[in-house]
NUBATI-975304 format. One record per residue (C-alpha): residue in three letters; x, y, z. Coordinates in steps of 0.02 Angstrom, whole numbers, plus 32768, in hexadecimal, padded with zeros to 4 digits. Layout:
N
ALAXYZ/...
***
This chain:
633
MET870B1E3C612C/THR87A21E6860C4/THR87A71E10601B/ILE871B1E015F9C/ILE87211D465FBC/ASN87021D666076/LEU86721DDA6048/PHE86221D595FD5/GLU86361CC36048/SER85F51D2460DD/SER85561D49607A/VAL85491C946040/SER854F1C5960F6/LYS84C61CD46128/PHE84581CD1608D/SER84801C2A6038/GLY83CE1C0B5FFA/ASN83AB1CBE5FC2/ALA83A31CE25F08/PHE84441D3B5ED5/LEU84441D435E16/TRP83B01D4E5D9F/GLU83C11D355CE3/LYS83431D2A5C55/LYS83861CC05BC8/ILE82E41C955B6C/ASP82371CBE5BAF/LYS82461CD85C6C/TYR82C01D075CF6/GLN83101C7A5D59/SER83791C8E5DF4/LEU84141C425E41/THR84291C435EFF/TYR84C31C805F5B/ASN84F41BCD5F7E/GLU84DF1B985EC7/VAL85491C2B5E8C/LEU85D21BFD5F09/LYS85D71B485ECC/GLN85DE1B795E14/THR865E1C025E35/LYS86D41B895E8D/ILE86C91B095E00/LEU86EB1B935D80/ALA87801BD25DE7/ALA87C51B215DF2/GLY87B41B135D35/LEU881A1BB15D1F/LEU88A01B6E5D94/SER88A91AD05D2C/LEU88D21B425C97/ASN89691B815CF8/VAL89201C265D35/LYS89971C695DB8/LYS898A1CED5E3E/ASP89891DA05DF9/ASP89691D655D45/ARG88F81DDF5CE9/ILE88591D965C9D/ALA87E91E0A5C38/LEU872C1DFF5C3C/LEU86CB1E405BA7/SER86111E1D5BB1/GLU85661E695BC9/GLY85181E545C76/ARG84E91D9F5C9E/ASN85041D1A5D23/TYR85A91CE75CD4/TRP85ED1D995CE6/VAL85DF1D925DA3/MET86171CDD5DB0/SER86AB1CFC5D3B/GLU86EA1D8F5DA1/LEU86D71D2E5E44/ALA872E1C965DF7/ILE87BF1D035DBE/LEU87CF1D495E6F/TYR87C61C9A5EBD/CYS88621C715E57/GLY88BD1D085E9D/ALA88BB1D525DEE/VAL88861E015DB8/ASN87EB1E2A5D52/VAL87FA1EAC5CC7/PRO87431EDB5CA9/LEU87241F225BFC/SER86971F875BB0/VAL86331F355B25/LYS86361FDE5ACD/LEU86F21FD85AAF/ASP87341FD559FF/ALA879F1F3B59DA/GLY882A1F885972/THR8860201059EA/ASP880820135A94/LEU88031F595AB8/LYS88AD1F355A71/PHE88FC1FBD5ADC/ARG88AD1F805B7E/LEU88D61EC85B61/ASN898A1EEB5B33/HIS89A51F6D5BB9/SER89621EFD5C44/GLY89C21E645C04/THR89211E005BFF/LYS893D1D435C01/MET888A1D0C5BDC/VAL87E91D5C5B9F/ILE873D1D235BD4/VAL86C51D5F5B4D/SER860D1D535B1D/ASN85D11D285A6F/SER859D1DDB5A45/GLN86501E165A65/ALA86AE1D7C5A23/HIS86CE1DC65976/LYS87331E5459C4/ILE87AA1DDE5A1F/LYS87BB1D6C5987/GLN87EA1E045920/ILE887A1E3B5991/LYS88B21D9E59F0/ASN89521D8C598B/ASP89821E3F59BA/ILE897D1E1B5A76/SER8A271DD05A9F/SER89FA1D9B5B51/LEU89561D465B21/GLU89551C895B3B/LYS889F1C575B3E/ILE87F21C955B0B/ILE87601C535B72/TYR86B61C615B1E/LEU861A1C755B89/ASP85B01C375AF7/PRO85CD1BA35A81/GLN862E1BC359DF/GLU86261B5F593D/SER86DD1B2E594F/TYR87701B5159C3/ASP88271B7559A0/ASP88AC1B295A12/ASP88AF1BC75A7C/GLU87F11BCD5A90/ILE877B1B705B07/PHE86C21B705B36/ILE86941B965BEC/ASP86391AEE5BFF/ASP86E11A9A5BE5/ILE872D1B085C6D/PHE86A61AC85CE4/SER86D31A145CB5/LEU878B1A375CD4/GLY875F1A885D7A/THR86FA19F45DB6/ASP878E19805D93/PHE880A19FA5DE0/ILE87A91A045E85/LYS87A119455E91/SER885D19335E85/ASN88A019DB5EC3/ASN88221A1C5F41/GLU88A51A3B5FC8/ASP89101AA35F50/PHE88741B025F18/GLU88491B305FCC/LYS88FD1B6B5FE8/VAL88ED1BE15F54/ILE884B1C2A5F9C/THR88941C45604A/SER89301C966000/ILE88CC1D2A5FBE/LYS88E81DC66027/PRO88881E6C6037/ASN890F1ECF5FDE/ASP89161E5A5F47/LEU88D91EA85EA6/ALA88261E7E5E76/ASN880F1EEA5DDA/ILE886A1F535D5D/SER87DD1FC35D25/TYR880320375C93/THR87D020ED5C89/SER877A21245BEB/GLY880F218B5BB3/THR87CD223D5BAE/THR8875228E5B8D/ALA88F9220C5B63/ASP890A214F5B66/PRO889320FA5BE0/LYS88DB20DA5C8D/GLY88CA20325CE6/ILE888520525D95/MET88CA1FD05E0F/LEU88481FA25E91/THR88671F235F1A/HIS87EF1EAD5F71/ARG87F11F226007/ASN87CC1FBB5F9C/TYR87291F675F6A/THR86F71F1E6012/ALA87201FC36068/ASN86B320205FEC/VAL86241FA56008/GLU86311FC560C4/GLN8633208060A0/ALA859D2075602B/CYS853D201560B1/SER855020AC6123/LEU84E2211060AD/MET844F20996097/ASP84091FEF60C1/ILE83E11F696041/PRO83701EE2608C/PRO83911E2E6051/THR82E81E335FF9/TYR83201EBE5F83/LYS83371E9F5EC9/THR83891F0E5E47/LEU83911F055D8B/LEU84411F335D53/ILE84241FA15CBC/LEU84D41FE85CBE/PRO85651F845C76/LEU85C11F235CFE/ASP866C1F685CD0/HIS862620125D07/SER8671202A5DB5/PHE85CD206C5DFB/ALA856A1FD05DC5/HIS85FA1F625DFC/THR86021F9B5EB2/ALA85561FE85ED3/GLY85061F595E73/ILE85631EB45E82/TYR85C51EC65F24/SER854F1F325F8B/PHE84BA1EC25F64/MET85261E295F85/ALA85541E6D6031/TYR849D1E776062/GLY84641DD0601A/ALA83F91E2C5F9A/SER83E71DFB5EE3/LEU841D1E395E38/ALA83C61E235D91/PHE84111E465CE7/THR83C11E965C51/GLN83921E145BD0/SER84171E185B48/GLY83E01E3F5A96/LYS843F1E2159F6/THR84771ED759F8/LEU84931F5A5A7F/MET83F61FB65A44/GLU838F1F165A53/THR83D01EFE5B05/LEU839F1FB05B33/LYS82F01F925AEF/ASN82DE1EFF5B67/ILE82F61F6E5C01/PRO823F1FAA5C19/GLN81FA1EF85C0D/ASN82831EB25C7D/ILE825E1F375D02/LYS81A71F015D05/GLU81DB1E4A5D15/ILE825C1E605D9F/LYS82001EEA5DFF/PRO82A11F355E44/ASP82A71F8C5EEE/LEU833A1FF85EBA/LEU838920285E13/LEU8434206F5DEA/SER842D20F25D62/VAL849321735D05/PRO8454221A5CBE/ALA843E21D85C0C/LEU83CA214C5C48/ALA836F21BF5CC1/LYS834722385C33/ASN830821AB5BC4/PHE829621695C4E/LYS8252221A5C69/LYS823122325BAE/ASN81D3218D5BA7/ILE816B21BB5C40/GLU813F22645BF3/LYS811722155B4C/GLY80A121995BA2/ILE804722285BFA/GLN8037228D5B57/GLU7FEA21F75B00/LYS7F5D21F85B82/GLY7F2422A35B42/THR7F2B235C5B70/THR7EC4234C5C10/ALA7F3522C55C57/GLU7FD023285C28/LYS7F9023C75C7C/LEU7F6123685D18/PHE800C23145D1D/ASN806823BA5D0A/PHE7FFC24095D92/ALA802023765E07/LEU80DA23835DE2/LYS80DC243E5E04/MET808624255EAC/ALA80FC23965ED9/TYR819424025EAF/SER8156248F5F20/TYR813224155FAE/ASN81D123AB5FA0/LYS824D243B5F82/GLU82FA23EA5F93/GLY82BC23535FF5/PHE830E2375609D/ASN82A2241260B4/LYS81FD23D4606B/GLY815323FD60B2/GLY81472480613A/LEU80B424E06184/LEU8090254460E7/HIS808524A6607D/PHE802B242960F0/TRP7F86243C608F/LYS7FD923F65FF1/LYS7FFE234D603F/PRO7F4E2300602E/ILE7F3F23415F7C/LEU7FE922F75F51/ASN7FB222515F9D/LEU7F1E22525F26/PHE7F8E227C5E91/ASP800221F05EC7/LYS7F7221755EC6/ILE7F2721A75E1E/LEU7FC621DB5DC0/PHE807221BB5E07/SER805021095E43/LYS801F20DB5D8F/ILE80C921185D53/ARG812120B55DDA/ALA80C2201A5DA0/GLY812420295CFC/PHE81C220105D65/GLY817D1F725DB4/GLY81211FC95E42/ASP81A21F9F5EC9/LEU822820205E9E/LYS825720855F39/PHE82DF20F25EED/PHE836821035E6C/ILE841E21285E91/GLY846A21955E09/GLY8524218E5DE5/GLY859621BF5D56/ALA858322735D1D/LEU852022F55D7E/LEU846422E15D84/ASP8406237F5D5A/ILE83A423BB5DF5/GLU830423C85D8E/LEU831623105D64/GLN832C22E85E1D/LYS8291234F5E4B/PHE822B22F55DC4/TYR825022465E06/TYR823B227F5EBB/ALA818E22C45E8E/ILE815022225E41/GLY818721BC5ED8/MET8225216C5E92/PRO82B121DF5ED1/MET835021DE5E6A/PHE83D922015EE7/GLN847A224A5EA3/GLY851A21F65ED8/TYR85D0221C5EB1/GLY866C21B75E9B/LEU86EF21825E1E/SER874020DE5DEF/GLU87DF210F5E4C/SER877A210B5EEF/ALA872520645EC9/PRO86B720D55EA9/ILE863F21165F30/ILE866D21B85F8A/SER85C322015FB6/SER850A21ED5F95/ASN845F222A5FC4/SER83EB21A5600C/MET833E218D6057/LYS838C21AE6102/LYS83D8225560D5/HIS83CF22B96034/LYS83D923655FE8/LEU83A8236A5F30/GLY842B23C25EC6/SER84B923845F33/SER852122E65F1D/GLY84F322AE5FCB/TYR85542293606A/LEU85F62234607D/VAL8607217B609A/SER8651214A6143/ASN870C2134615E/LEU873C21AD60D3/ASP879B225060E5/LEU877122DE606E/LYS87B9238B6055/ILE879E24135FD4/CYS8841245C5F93/ASP887324F65F2F/ASP88EC24F95E9C/ASP898024ED5F12/GLY893A24565F70/ASN890924BB600A/GLU8866248D6061/VAL87DD25116052/PRO8750253560CF/VAL86A124E860C9/GLY863A2535603C/GLU86D025635FD0/LYS86EE250D5F2A/GLY878824A95EFE/GLU87C723FE5ECB/ILE877823695F25/VAL880123045F7B/VAL87DE22615FDA/ARG883621DD6042/GLY87FB2132607F/GLU880D2076606E/ASN87A8207A5FCC/ILE882B20E15F6E/MET888820885EE2/VAL893E20525EF1/GLY896A20AD5E51/TYR8967209F5D94/TRP89AB1FFF5D45/GLU8A57201C5CF6/ASN8A4020D95D02/GLU8AA821225D8E/LYS8A9C21D55D4D/SER89DD21DB5D52/THR89DC21815DF9/ASN8A4E22045E46/GLU89E622925DFE/THR8942224A5E42/LEU897721FB5EE8/LYS89D622685F63/GLU89FB222C6014/GLY896421B8600F/TRP88EE223D5FCE/LEU889322285F27/TYR888922CA5EC3/THR87E622AD5E64/GLY87F423385DE5/ASP874023685E0E/LEU870624135E48/GLY8692241F5EDD/TYR866C245E5F8B/MET862224236030/ASP858C24826074/LYS856F24A9612D/ASP84FA2413613D/GLY858023976105/PHE8540237D6053/LEU85BC23745FC4/TYR859D23D75F25/VAL85FA23A15E89/LEU860224295E05/GLY866423DA5D77/ARG871823BC5D4A/PHE879924215DAA/LYS881224145D19/SER8797243C5C8C/LEU876524E55CD0/LEU873B257F5C6B/ILE87C925F65C97/SER87B426AD5C65/ASN884127255C3E/ASP8835276E5CED/GLY885026C25D3B/GLU879D26A55D77/LYS876225F05D64/TYR86BC25995D47/SER868A24E55D23/PRO862E24D75C7B/GLU85CA24375C99/SER853024845CEB/ILE851E25085C62/GLU853424865BD8/GLU84B424155C2C/ALA843624A45C38/LEU845024D85B82/VAL842824275B4B/GLU839B24045BC6/GLN833F24AA5BBC/THR834424CC5B02/LYS82EE24835A67/PHE837A249659E8/ILE841D246E5A44/ASP844E23B65A49/GLN850323C25A87/VAL857024525ABE/MET8621246B5AFC/LEU865625115B47/TYR870A254C5B3A/ASN876E25D65B8B/GLU882825C35BA3/GLN8859266B5BF0/SER87FF26CC5B67/PRO8798276B5B73/TYR86F627095B5C/THR86AC265A5B55/VAL868026055AB1/GLY861B25695A89/LEU861524DA5A0E/ILE855F24A959EF/VAL8518240D599D/PRO8464243E5973/LYS83CA23D05969/LYS83C223CE58AC/GLU8311238E5893/ALA82C524055913/LEU831D249858C0/LYS82E824655811/ARG8233244D5849/THR822F24FA589A/VAL8276254E57FE/THR81F924F3578E/GLU816625205800/SER819925D857F1/GLY818225CC5733/LEU823B25C85704/LYS82A7254356B3/PHE83382507571F/ASP83B42503568F/THR839F25BE566A/GLU840B264356BD/GLU8370268D570D/GLY833F25E25753/LYS83EC25C05798/LYS83F5266C57E9/LEU834F264D583D/ALA838E25A4587F/LEU842A25F558C8/THR83C326825913/LYS83532602596B/ILE83EE25B459BD/GLN842C265F59F4/GLU838126895A3D/GLU838D25ED5AA9/ILE8439261F5AEA/ASP83F926CF5B0C/GLU8371268A5B7F/PHE83FC266F5BFF/LYS843227265BF1/LYS83E627C45C3B/GLY832E27D05C10/GLY832027175BE3/LYS82B3269A5C40/PHE834E26445C8A/GLU83A326E85CB9/GLY841726D85D4E/GLN8428261B5D44/PHE84E126335D18/PRO855926C75D17/GLU854727125C69/ARG8602271B5C4B/TRP8609265C5C3F/LEU858226505BBA/PRO85C426445B08/ALA85E126ED5AB6/ALA860326945A11/THR85CC25E959D8/ALA86022573594D/ILE858224FC5905/ILE85C0244958F2/GLY856F23D25877/GLU85C0233258B8/PRO858623015969/PHE860322D659F2/SER85FC221759F7/GLU8658217B5A2F/GLU867D21575978/ASN86E121F8595E/LYS872A21E65A0F/LEU86E3228E5A46/ILE867D223D5AD0/ASN86B921AA5B36/SER866221075B66/THR8610215B5BFD/LEU85C721DE5B86/LYS8632226C5BC8/MET868022EA5B50/VAL873A22D35B32/ARG8760238C5B3A/GLY881723835B08/LYS87EE23225A6B/ILE875C23965A3F/VAL87CF242D5A50/GLU885023D959E0/TYR87CF239D5961/HIS877B24485952/ALA881624B5596C/LYS87F5252058D0/LYS874125435901/LEU8775257559B1/GLU87FA25E9596D/TYR877A263B58F8/LEU870126595988/PHE877626DB59D2/ASN876727475934/PRO86EB27D85944/GLU867B279C58B4/ALA866126F4590C/LYS85FA27495994/GLU856C27555916/ILE852326A55910/THR84F226BC585A/ASN85AB26CB582B/PRO85EA267D5788/GLU863825E557DF/ASN859425B25830/LEU853325CC578E/ILE85B0255A5733/GLU859F24D657BD/LEU84E124D457A7/ASN84FC24A356F0/LYS853123F75732/PHE848823DA5787/
***
């Protein structure tokens, strides 16, 4: 098994009658079998060939998840062309235009909800020859066509050129490019990650070493398909096992689509879900809200059951034991009367989640483990197609990023690129068949990231003695004190947001300075409510000082004497903080499409505030600058 086409056709031969794709267009989900998808894919590919698609041509795909997303990518690959998968969150004027021009895209396949973006910029894309619409339009320009017409062209093409078509398919080799997948551009222009057919099929084989997916399994893909995690762990891994994929029902807006997720989960009854921290937190909030609505008694019982489950489960691999055996029958009872009811809201068949993207807070992992739907942390990045490690039902340690996939070399390196011993922190560096060939048209970044076959991930981590990988944050976005000591800020930032009432977003900063400082976006309404409940008006100086004091009290809980004392070394907690009225968002480019902070841009955007924080008066949170900022609330 070497190309994606080999992978797909192997599954078709073994599982031809199995449902592969599920889509809900109106009132219920309907499926297509592996064999049906193969037939439609080949006709679509033939239609593309009739439009003069050549080997290595770049064709962009801009759509929400649906059957046509998967079939379009496969059809592109059957032509020997390269898919450029694009996020539906991208802004037309800058983000989309850059990617389409940079990749030299020849055609764009686009859904109706995204069509306006392409229409807006199509004249600015010099390489663009054709727009293919997945949904009917009122009218079509000469360079536009509806997908139904591509199918008609494909049917005719196969009748008269079937031999040529088969030659194209057999000409595709493992090292041919399959995707140019763009990074979200956290520091500079986005980079186009070049991934071959073999990168993907190798990563599928590697992923299969971590867990089994029976052909009966279904998943609902709630992550966008351009997301590398959903792409490989969802589409290709499920395809390899003959399992099936369902897509979230599309709404008129992104928010409407998100609101369809709970209902779609109940309809599909997935066995496994892929998630990211933002979704995991939302699910948890909804579960807790549902429990609270049942009254105080139910809430107390639920919290008691959770506490007992936490003490029994520990970190998963070490659960139970002689001192805890008596809890098992009680937990079985709680499972029957409480936790099973929660699982019913997820369809009732969900065995586990796999969490990718940013780091999953260990408390979040313990919560899902307790209620019988473990959320296993995995780790990877698009440059590695993307899976590097994961926890699984077979083997897990909550808090870690799991154990390595097979056929992958990993080392932890210091600043000078030297490998460090087990247990020591450093940059995570990997090598294997899943590693990208490089960045499209960007030799400098390629040479910085790939060295002698090794991928330098830019992530900080260590391997423990049991072979579990721990990822601590970004290696290159470390807090660096004036004495040269380093610390990754992500876990502290996560805790400040998760374990406080008034902090919505925070970014810590220390670039070889005597102390760490922080930029804080507060939860405005919660602050205002607290000030009002204390009998003060928020717009008075007294009210604003109280609000600032409340934020400082929350930070102090992580210092000596606080309830979270010892969770982090105190020197890395902010000694001075600036209050920010405007949240970090995709709109102001301060977070990227994967909801990660773009630190370089935040530092640039708030340069004056950061400079002020190193003045002595800034150490008092009720300083004049913060009081002025609260006037904007």
